C-alpha positions in Angstrom: 78.0 131.2 140.4 76.2 128.1 139.3 78.3 125.0 138.8 78.7 123.6 135.3 79.0 120.1 133.9 80.4 120.3 130.4 79.8 117.5 127.9 82.7 117.9 125.5 81.9 116.3 122.1 84.6 115.9 119.5 84.7 114.4 115.9 86.2 110.9 115.9 87.2 111.5 112.3 89.7 114.2 113.1 93.1 113.9 114.8 92.4 113.6 118.6 94.3 116.7 119.6 92.7 119.0 117.0 90.4 120.9 119.4 89.1 124.5 119.6 90.9 127.0 121.8 87.8 127.1 124.1 88.0 123.3 124.5 91.7 123.4 125.3 91.1 126.1 127.9 88.4 124.2 129.7 90.2 120.8 129.9 93.3 122.6 131.3 91.3 124.5 133.9 88.7 122.0 135.1 88.6 118.3 136.2 88.3 116.2 133.1 86.7 112.7 133.2 86.1 110.0 130.6 84.5 106.6 130.5 87.4 104.8 128.8 90.8 105.2 127.2 90.8 106.7 123.7 93.0 108.5 121.3 91.6 111.7 122.8 92.5 110.8 126.4 96.0 109.9 125.2 96.4 113.2 123.3 95.2 115.3 126.3 97.6 113.5 128.7 100.5 114.1 126.3 99.6 117.8 126.4 99.7 117.8 130.2 96.0 117.5 130.9 95.0 115.2 133.8 92.2 112.8 132.7 90.5 110.5 135.2 88.7 107.4 134.0 85.4 106.7 135.6 83.3 103.6 135.1 80.2 103.2 137.2 79.1 106.4 139.0 80.1 108.8 136.2 77.2 111.1 136.9 77.9 111.4 140.6 81.6 112.0 139.9 80.8 114.8 137.5 78.4 116.5 139.9 81.0 116.2 142.7 83.7 117.7 140.6 81.5 120.5 139.5 80.5 121.3 143.1 84.1 121.4 144.2 85.8 123.2 141.3 82.8 125.0 139.7 83.2 123.1 136.4 83.7 119.4 135.5 84.3 118.1 132.0 83.2 114.8 130.5 84.9 113.6 127.3 82.1 112.1 125.3 82.8 109.0 123.3 82.5 108.7 119.5 78.7 108.2 119.7 78.3 111.3 122.0 77.3 109.5 125.2 73.7 110.5 124.7 72.5 108.2 127.5 74.7 109.9 130.1 73.6 113.3 128.8 70.0 112.4 129.1 70.4 111.0 132.6 72.3 114.1 133.7 69.6 116.3 132.2 66.8 114.5 134.1 68.8 114.6 137.3 69.5 118.3 137.1 65.8 119.0 136.2 64.8 117.3 139.5 67.5 119.2 141.4 67.4 122.8 140.0 70.3 125.0 141.0 72.7 122.2 141.6 74.5 122.6 138.3 74.0 123.5 134.6 74.6 121.0 131.8 76.4 122.5 128.9 77.2 120.9 125.5 80.5 122.0 124.0 81.8 121.0 120.6 85.6 120.6 120.7 85.8 119.8 117.0 83.3 119.3 114.2 83.2 116.9 111.2 84.3 118.8 108.1 82.2 118.4 105.0 82.8 115.0 103.5 83.9 113.4 106.8 81.5 110.5 106.4 83.4 109.5 103.3 86.1 108.3 105.8 83.5 106.1 107.3 82.6 104.7 103.9 86.3 103.9 103.3 86.6 102.3 106.7 83.5 100.1 106.2 84.6 98.9 102.8 88.1 98.2 104.1 86.6 95.9 106.8 84.3 94.1 104.3 87.2 93.4 101.9 89.8 92.5 104.6 90.3 89.0 106.0 87.3 88.1 108.1 85.0 90.4 106.1 82.4 89.6 103.5 83.4 86.6 101.4 81.4 87.7 98.4 83.2 91.1 98.2 86.6 89.5 98.8 86.0 87.4 95.7 85.2 90.3 93.4 87.4 91.8 90.7 87.2 95.0 88.7 85.8 92.8 85.8 83.1 91.1 87.9 81.9 94.4 89.4 81.8 96.2 86.1 78.1 95.5 85.4 77.1 96.6 88.9 78.8 100.0 88.3 76.7 100.4 85.1 73.5 99.3 86.8 73.9 101.7 89.7 74.7 104.6 87.3 71.5 103.8 85.4 69.5 103.7 88.6 70.8 107.1 89.6 69.9 108.3 86.1 66.4 107.0 86.5 66.0 108.9 89.8 67.1 112.1 88.1 64.7 111.5 85.2 61.8 111.0 87.5 62.7 113.9 89.7 63.0 111.7 92.9 65.7 113.5 94.8 65.4 111.1 97.8 66.0 108.1 95.5 68.8 110.0 93.9 70.6 110.4 97.2 70.3 106.6 97.8 71.4 105.7 94.3 74.4 108.0 94.5 75.3 106.1 97.7 75.3 102.9 95.7 77.5 104.5 93.0 79.9 105.6 95.7 79.9 102.1 97.1 81.2 100.9 93.7 83.9 103.6 93.5 85.2 102.9 97.0 85.0 99.1 96.5 87.0 99.3 93.3 89.6 101.4 95.0 89.8 99.0 97.9 90.3 96.0 95.6 93.0 97.9 93.8 95.0 97.9 97.1 95.4 94.1 96.6 97.1 94.5 93.2 100.8 93.9 92.8 102.9 96.8 94.1 103.7 98.2 90.7 99.9 98.5 89.8 98.5 99.3 93.2 96.4 102.4 93.9 94.0 103.6 96.6 91.0 105.7 97.1 93.3 108.6 98.0 94.9 108.3 94.6 91.5 108.5 93.0 90.5 111.6 95.0 93.9 113.2 94.5 93.7 112.7 90.7 90.3 114.3 90.7 91.4 117.3 92.7 94.4 117.8 90.5 92.3 117.6 87.4 89.7 120.0 88.6 92.3 122.6 89.5 94.1 122.2 86.2 90.9 122.5 84.1 89.4 125.4 86.0 92.1 128.0 85.9 89.4 130.7 85.9 88.8 129.7 89.6 92.1 128.4 90.8 94.5 130.5 88.7 94.5 133.8 86.8 92.7 132.8 83.6 89.9 135.2 82.6 86.7 133.9 81.1 83.3 135.7 80.8 80.8 133.1 79.5 80.0 129.4 79.9 81.0 128.9 76.3 84.4 130.3 77.0 84.8 128.0 80.0 83.8 125.0 78.0 86.2 125.9 75.2 89.0 126.5 77.7 88.2 123.1 79.3 88.5 121.4 75.9 91.9 123.1 75.2 93.3 122.0 78.5 92.0 118.5 78.1 93.5 118.3 74.6 96.9 119.4 75.9 96.7 116.8 78.7 95.7 114.0 76.4 96.6 114.6 72.8 94.2 112.7 70.5 94.4 111.9 66.8 90.6 112.0 66.4 87.8 114.0 68.0 86.2 110.6 68.6 89.0 109.3 70.7 88.1 108.7 74.3 84.4 108.0 73.7 83.2 105.0 75.6 82.1 102.6 72.8 80.5 100.2 75.2 77.7 102.6 76.1 74.2 102.1 74.7 73.9 102.8 71.0 71.6 105.8 71.3 74.0 107.5 73.8 76.9 106.5 71.6 75.4 108.0 68.5 74.5 111.2 70.4 78.1 111.5 71.7 79.6 111.0 68.3 77.3 113.6 66.7 78.2 116.1 69.5 81.9 115.6 69.0 81.6 115.8 65.2 79.5 119.0 65.4 82.0 120.6 67.9 84.8 119.9 65.4 82.9 121.6 62.6 82.9 118.5 60.4 80.1 118.2 57.8 79.7 114.5 57.6 76.5 113.1 56.0 74.6 110.5 58.0 75.0 107.0 56.7 72.3 105.8 54.3 70.3 102.6 55.1 71.9 99.5 53.8 70.1 97.8 50.8 67.6 95.2 51.7 66.7 96.7 55.1 63.0 97.7 55.3 62.3 101.1 56.8 58.6 100.3 57.2 56.7 97.4 58.8 57.6 93.8 58.1 55.7 91.7 55.6 52.2 90.9 56.7 52.4 93.1 59.8 50.1 95.8 60.8 51.3 99.4 60.3 53.2 100.8 63.3 51.9 103.6 65.5 51.5 107.0 64.0 53.8 109.7 65.4 52.3 111.3 68.5 50.9 114.8 68.3 52.4 117.4 70.6 55.9 118.6 71.2 58.8 117.7 68.9 60.2 115.6 71.8 56.9 113.6 71.9 56.9 113.1 68.2 60.6 112.0 68.2 59.9 109.5 71.1 56.9 108.0 69.2 58.9 107.7 66.0 61.8 106.0 67.7 59.4 103.6 69.4 57.7 102.9 66.1 61.1 102.1 64.5 61.9 99.7 67.3 58.5 98.0 67.0 59.0 97.6 63.2 62.5 96.2 63.7 61.1 93.6 66.1 58.4 92.6 63.7 61.1 92.2 60.9 63.4 90.2 63.2 66.0 92.9 63.3 68.0 94.1 66.3 67.6 97.8 66.6 70.4 98.2 69.1 72.8 96.4 66.7 71.5 98.3 63.7 72.1 101.7 65.3 75.5 100.6 66.6 76.5 99.5 63.1 75.3 102.7 61.4 77.0 104.8 64.1 80.2 102.9 63.5 80.0 103.7 59.8 79.4 107.3 60.6 82.4 107.3 62.9 84.5 105.9 60.1 83.3 108.8 57.9 84.2 111.3 60.5 87.8 110.0 60.7 88.0 110.3 56.9 86.7 113.8 57.1 89.4 114.7 59.6 92.0 113.6 57.1 90.7 116.4 54.8 88.7 114.2 52.4 85.4 116.0 53.4 85.1 119.8 53.4 84.5 121.5 56.8 81.5 123.7 57.4 
């Protein structure tokens, strides 16, 4: 029977003693060696496994153990000890028949395990001795960066660049984890952690998806959406369908969101009329704006919006402020309609 040298690789992100049955069997039956003390060596010794530390000469010690006992086990470090594995592989290729090199996984990273690394890295950066810039930040000073990273992720989606999207979502995740780490520095009554953020998300998803996690029965996406809204309303009772809308978002997005909420509520609210004195066409002495582009309705709409922005600029008007003001007036009308002053559709 050919001797074996087993390189036992484990996940550094899981509890040290959480090994497969095959891994436990082999470390109990064969000489087990390691390069240094670790949580894994401590856990194995606590379970009655003899672990011998080997500095220089690890390869010779493994080959000798395999020759004497038939199998010898090497507990790989967090990085996998690839250099030792490569040297062993070359040695055994030169000496065929001496032993076989086998890679065994004693545990695997579960999905999402690298998130633990992200939390650990941000913890070090914000802790004493870390990055001075990050240690000086607050939720308020970081707010604009969170928006910027979300916009960059949106741009990657719009352009169909999935590689860039992966990178940009990493930047968004950085902001989330950084905000959570800074929250750990708050007074005890206000303190929260990234686990609180994740726990709240998990609880919310389970509550709002009873068709998956409970016994609710739905058949269509429309029914799922309606059920979601009912649960959401029960969790956070609101006086208006517009409550909860982020008013700090760009005016076009804000207008779209308000229109969506209003339509969903079945309210027939007329759009606000232009205020007197505001020109809808080009400013005095200016050239006519661009004609709407031919093609799809989306193209024509984009051209018309761009023409309006150009005309506003020529007239010295702020189109962002103008749309925000009109949207605010519409929101006021929606609230009036909710009180029953405007008939529903």
